C-alpha positions in Angstrom: 51.0 -13.6 8.8 53.0 -11.1 10.9 52.0 -9.4 14.1 50.7 -6.0 13.1 50.3 -4.1 16.4 49.7 -4.4 20.1 46.0 -4.8 20.8 45.8 -4.3 24.6 47.7 -4.5 27.8 46.6 -5.8 31.2 47.9 -4.3 34.5 47.7 -5.4 38.1 46.7 -2.5 40.2 46.0 -1.9 43.9 42.5 -0.2 43.4 40.6 -0.6 40.2 38.3 2.4 40.6 41.2 4.7 41.4 43.0 3.5 38.3 39.9 3.8 36.1 39.5 7.4 37.3 43.2 8.2 36.5 43.2 6.6 33.0 39.9 8.3 32.2 40.6 11.7 33.6 44.2 12.0 32.4 44.4 10.0 29.2 40.7 10.0 28.1 40.1 6.2 28.3 36.5 5.1 28.8 35.2 2.0 30.6 33.9 -0.8 28.5 31.2 -3.1 30.0 32.9 -6.5 29.8 32.9 -7.7 33.4 30.2 -10.1 34.9 27.4 -8.4 36.8 28.6 -7.6 40.4 32.2 -8.3 39.7 34.4 -5.4 40.9 37.9 -6.8 40.7 38.5 -5.8 37.1 37.8 -3.1 34.5 38.4 -2.9 30.8 39.1 0.5 29.2 39.2 1.8 25.6 41.2 4.8 24.4 39.0 7.5 22.9 40.4 7.1 19.3 40.7 3.3 19.4 38.9 0.7 17.4 40.1 -2.1 19.7 37.6 -4.1 21.8 39.6 -2.7 24.7 43.0 -1.3 25.1 43.7 -1.7 28.8 42.6 -4.3 31.4 43.0 -3.5 35.1 42.9 -6.3 37.7 42.9 -5.4 41.4 45.2 -7.2 43.7 44.6 -5.0 46.8 46.3 -2.2 48.7 48.7 -4.6 50.4 50.6 -5.0 47.0 54.2 -3.8 46.9 55.4 -1.7 44.0 56.9 -3.4 41.1 60.6 -4.0 41.3 60.9 -4.4 37.5 64.0 -2.7 36.2 65.4 -2.2 39.7 65.8 -5.7 41.1 63.8 -7.9 38.7 63.1 -8.2 35.0 59.8 -7.0 33.7 58.0 -4.5 31.6 59.4 -0.9 31.7 56.5 1.0 30.2 53.6 1.0 27.7 53.5 3.6 25.0 50.4 5.1 23.5 50.3 7.4 20.4 48.4 10.6 19.8 47.6 12.1 16.3 48.9 15.6 16.8 51.2 17.7 18.9 48.2 19.7 20.1 46.9 16.4 21.6 50.3 15.7 23.1 50.2 19.2 24.7 46.7 18.4 26.2 48.1 15.2 27.7 51.1 17.1 29.1 48.8 19.6 30.9 46.6 16.7 32.3 49.7 14.8 33.5 51.1 18.0 35.2 47.7 18.7 36.8 47.6 15.1 38.1 51.2 15.3 39.4 51.9 12.3 37.1 54.4 13.7 34.6 57.9 12.2 35.1 59.6 13.1 31.9 59.5 14.6 28.4 61.9 13.6 25.7 62.6 14.4 22.1 63.7 11.2 20.4 64.0 13.0 17.0 61.4 10.8 15.2 59.1 10.9 18.2 58.1 13.4 20.8 57.4 11.7 24.1 55.9 12.3 27.5 56.4 9.9 30.4 53.9 9.5 33.2 53.1 7.3 36.2 49.7 6.0 37.2 48.6 5.9 40.9 50.5 2.6 41.4 53.7 3.9 39.9 53.4 2.1 36.6 55.1 4.1 34.0 53.7 4.8 30.5 54.6 6.9 27.5 52.4 9.1 25.2 54.1 10.0 21.9 53.6 11.7 18.6 55.6 10.5 15.6 57.0 12.7 12.9 55.2 12.2 9.6 57.0 9.8 7.2 57.2 12.5 4.5 59.1 14.8 6.9 61.7 12.3 7.9 65.2 13.2 6.6 68.6 11.7 7.3 69.3 14.2 10.1 66.0 13.3 11.9 66.7 9.6 11.5 70.2 9.9 12.8 68.8 11.9 15.7 67.2 8.8 17.1 70.6 7.8 18.5 70.2 10.5 21.1 67.7 11.9 23.5 67.0 15.6 24.1 64.7 17.6 26.3 61.3 18.0 24.7 60.4 21.6 23.8 56.7 21.2 22.7 56.4 24.9 21.7 59.4 24.5 19.3 58.1 21.3 17.9 54.6 22.8 17.3 56.3 25.7 15.5 58.4 23.3 13.4 55.7 20.7 12.5 52.4 22.4 13.2 50.2 21.8 16.2 47.6 19.9 14.1 49.9 18.0 11.7 48.9 14.3 11.8 51.7 12.0 13.0 53.2 9.1 11.0 50.7 6.4 12.0 47.7 8.7 11.5 48.8 9.7 8.0 49.5 6.1 7.0 46.2 4.6 8.4 43.9 7.4 7.2 44.3 6.5 3.5 
């Protein structure tokens, strides 16, 4: 049987409560009660639209921790990517990232429209919307070979703000 999807990710963070607040306020994650009574060194979060037991685990290692050197001087994970159902939802995340001072990029990958953010520990993540499968044409598929600046207003005009993305349309039926 093949792997079908990523179920959850676990991050080491400096301050669990600060990270819980960030992922809750900015990305809409909610805390799941999975830690032993009185244990404060970890938290488990679930994305609002998820059916996973949890989507994100956070483990505190303390304020003394240095930033990750992954991609600069060591190998390691570049980023996690989460998906939204509509471009309107992507726009909401954009506004929340901007308000939190956490937006670090916005890219049009042709088949996906992506925002890039950083959490309070500088861990990068992506939030993306994927073009519905029935709207993929050869030009859009070829466009994956390049990256352009994301123009959310143009993409909402082209695809519709409430059009369900590829994964939403394939999993809904």
